[in-house]
N, C-alpha and C positions, 0 to 999 in steps of 0.2 A: 564453524561457525563466528568464532571471531579470535581475531591473535590478543587480545586481553584475557587474563584468567578472572572468571567472574564464579562467583561460590551462589548466586540465588538467578533464578531466571523468572523474571516478571511478563507479563504479555497486559499492554495499556487497553483496554476493554474488555468486555463482558458478554457481548452476544456474537452472531454467527460466525464471525470475520475470526474471533478469538478462538472458538473451538476447531478452525481449522488450523489458526497455526499453533494450538496446542498438539495437532495431532501429529504436525512436521517435528516439534519437540520430540516429539515419541519416536519417528524414523530415525533421528539424531543419538538414540540409544538415551535418550533424556526425558524431563520430565517440566511442567510449571504449574506450580502448584500456589501462585499469589495473580491474583488477576485486581486492576486498578477500573474504575468507572466513574464519570463525573456523574451520574445518574444514581440517584440513593434510592430510585424504585427497582433496581434490579438484582436479580438473584445471584448467588456467584455459579459461574458456566459449568461447572461439572462438579462431580460429587469429589469430597475433601480438599477443594480449591477455597482458600481465602479469598476476601474479596476487600480490597481498602475503596475508599471514595473519597477520591482526589487528590490531590498534592497532598493535602494535610494528614489523609487518612494514611498516605504511603510514611509521611514523615512520621508521624505517631508511629504505624508499625516497626520501623526502622529502630525509632527510640528501646520500644520496648524489646526487641531481638538485639540491640546492641549492633546495630551493622549500619553503615554508611553505605550513600549513592555509587559509591565506589566498588563496590561488591555486585553490581546488579548490570545483569545483561537484557536488554528490553528491546522486545518488539510493539511496536503501536500499532494493533490490530484494530484499526477502525475504517471500513472500507465506504463504500458509495464514493458520494461526491464532497468527500471533505479531505482532501489532500493539505488543506491550508492547516486546517486544525491535526493533522499526524504532524506534519513540520513545527509548528507553534511547541507542542507536546515533547518534540523530539528535541527542539531548541532549549529547552526549560531541563531536562534530564539531563542531556549534554552537559551543559554549564554545572550541573549539581554535579559530574566525576560519573555519570552512566555510561553503558558501553552501550551504544546504541546497534543491534544484530542485522547482519544482512540473511534474509530467508532465500534458500536456495533447495526446494526440492528435489529428490532423488531422479524423480522423473521428469525435471526441467529440462528442455534441451536448449544449450547457452554455446552461441559461436565464441572462439579463443578471443575475437578478437573485439566483442562486444567490450563497452566499458560503462562502469554503475557508479553512482554518486551514494551515498552513504543509505540504509534505512532501506532499502529495495524489497520486494517479497515478489519470488519467482514461483508461484504455487503449480500443482501438479501438471504435469503434459503442458507445461506452457514452452513456448519455443522466443527465442530471440536469438535473431540474425547476425550475419555477419556486419562488423563497423556499425553496429548499434549505437546511440549513446542516451543512455539512460541517466536523468537526473535523480536529486536525493527523494527518498521516499514515495520511491515510483512502485503499484502494484499493477504485475502480467497476471490476472489470474486465472484459474484452472483452463488449460485449454485453449487459450489465448494463444496469437502468433503477432509478434513485431518484426516484421522482415526486414531485408538488409538497407544501410544508411539512414535508418531513421531517426531523428533528434526529439527524444520524449524531455521535455523537463519537469523541472522537481513538482512530486504530490500528483501526478499524473496515475489515474487506475482505468486500467485496459480490462473490462469487464468478462467474465466466462464467455469461451469460444470464439471471443471479437477476433477481427482480424484487420490489422494494420498495414497496408503495402508499402512496397519500395521505396525512400526517399521523402518518406512523408514527417510534416515537421507538427508537432504537438507542444502546444505552449501550457503553460504552469496551472496545475490544479485541474486540468481536463479532466472530465469523466466520461468512457465509452461503454455504454450499455450491451450486455449481453448480446453476443450474435452480430453485432453491428460490424460492418464493411467499412473500410476507409480506404479509396483506390489511390492508386501511387501518386506521388507528389504534390500531393495536399496538404495545405497548412491549415491547421485548426489554431485559432489563438486562446488566449487566458481564460480560463473559466467556461470554455465551453460544456454544455452538457447533449453529448450525441444518444438519443433514445435507442431503446434492445430493438435487433434487428431493420435499423437504420443503413442506407447505403449512401455513404457521404460521396460527391462527384466532382465537387468544387471545393476552396476555400472556404472555411467560416470565420466570421469576424468574431473577436473576443466579447463573451459575455453572453450568448447566442444558445439557446436548447432548439436542436434540429432532430426531426423525426422522418420516418417515410423514406421510401426508393422511388428516385432519389429524395435525398433528403433534403425537408423545406423547412424554414423557420419556423416556431410556433410560439415562442416568445422570447422576452429577455432571463436572465437569471437574474432572481430575485436574493437579495443579501448575500452574494457571494463577492 
């Protein structure tokens, strides 16, 4: 799971994606009984789990338990189109000494020539092809496929069942919705959102939302 010896596993996030990551911990013969979320209205995501609110809540809990950040192994379990948020949280945790864990489900099929940045999450049944390059904090969700020679930059999320065909280039913080298809040698600019089920047949400029088959621009991304 990680080369560093950690004594406490932590999931940042307390919603559906966090529960998926907790199940991965269980497949590794471990568990996670501490979650952190910035939303004070959320409930603990599973029975027996402690929930800290934000970085200050985590700091307080660590003081109470007389532990430091260096004892933590963390997965930032924030899905959707929030790649930049994942990276900011990971940077803050890393600066304090926490280890950012890679998630690789036992059923993920990953070619030996693929290269990964820190904090990547390869979920159940995902496929990562030959000579793929993944940046930091990339999520390849359940059943998604990234084919040979793709370049996927930091913070990208390829949604469940989506297919990214060979030699595609995907910019930072792109979100590809469930079941979407990106055809070979297409380039997606930064912060693009591809709607669920869309078929992307040509390059997409940064900051656009595209939907349909073939995919067409519907609006610019707001607030990203």
